[in-house]
C-alpha positions in Angstrom: 0.0 0.3 -0.2 1.4 3.5 -0.8 0.7 6.8 1.0 -2.6 8.7 0.4 -2.2 11.9 -1.4 -2.8 15.3 0.8 -6.3 16.7 -0.4 -4.7 19.9 -1.4 -7.6 22.4 -1.2 -8.8 24.5 -4.0 -8.5 28.5 -4.2 -11.3 29.9 -3.0 -12.6 34.0 -3.4 -12.9 35.3 0.5 -15.8 38.0 -0.6 -18.2 35.1 -1.6 -16.5 31.9 -1.1 -16.3 30.1 -4.7 -13.7 27.6 -5.4 -11.7 27.8 -8.0 -9.2 25.9 -9.9 -6.3 28.3 -9.8 -5.1 31.3 -8.1 -5.2 33.2 -11.6 -8.6 32.3 -12.4 -9.4 34.2 -8.6 -7.8 36.8 -9.5 -9.6 37.0 -12.8 -12.8 36.7 -10.7 -12.1 39.2 -8.3 -11.1 41.8 -10.7 -14.4 41.1 -12.1 -17.0 40.6 -10.1 -15.5 42.5 -6.6 -13.2 45.5 -7.8 -14.8 46.4 -11.0 -15.9 50.3 -11.3 -19.4 50.6 -11.7 -19.7 53.6 -13.5 -16.4 53.2 -15.9 -16.0 49.7 -15.9 -12.2 49.5 -14.8 -11.1 46.5 -13.1 -8.6 46.9 -10.2 -6.4 44.2 -7.9 -7.9 45.1 -4.5 -11.0 46.9 -2.4 -9.1 49.4 -1.8 -7.4 50.0 -4.9 -11.2 50.1 -5.9 -12.2 52.8 -3.1 -8.8 54.7 -4.4 -10.0 54.9 -7.9 -13.9 55.8 -7.5 -12.8 58.9 -5.0 -10.0 60.1 -6.9 -11.3 59.9 -10.5 -15.2 60.1 -9.8 -15.4 62.1 -6.5 -17.3 59.0 -5.2 -17.0 57.0 -1.7 -18.2 53.4 -1.8 -18.4 51.8 1.3 -18.5 48.0 0.8 -16.8 45.3 -1.8 -19.8 44.8 -4.8 -21.1 41.1 -4.9 -19.6 40.4 -1.8 -21.5 38.0 1.3 -22.5 40.8 3.6 -19.8 40.1 6.7 -17.1 40.1 4.3 -17.9 43.8 2.6 -15.5 45.7 4.7 -13.5 47.4 1.4 -10.4 48.6 4.0 -9.7 44.8 3.5 -6.7 44.3 1.2 -6.8 40.3 -0.3 -5.4 39.3 -3.5 -6.0 36.4 -4.6 -5.1 34.0 -1.8 -3.0 36.4 0.2 
C-alpha cells in the first residue's frame, strides 16, 4: 500500500466563498466581480484600490466591496488572490 495523497484545497474567494481551479482564475474573478468600477467598468486588483479609484476619478466614495457576502464587504481589507 502506498501513501495517501493529501487533499490540496482549491483557491477560494474570500468575498463570496467560490472555489477555483487555480489562483490565476481566482484573481480574474475578483477583478471582474468584486473590484470592477460600477461607473467606468475599470477592473482593479484590490478593494482599497477600487475605493481610491472611485474617490480620485469619480469623486465618489464606496463603503463596501460589490457582490460580497454581508460580513465580508469591508472595502479597507486588502486581499489579492489567496493572500
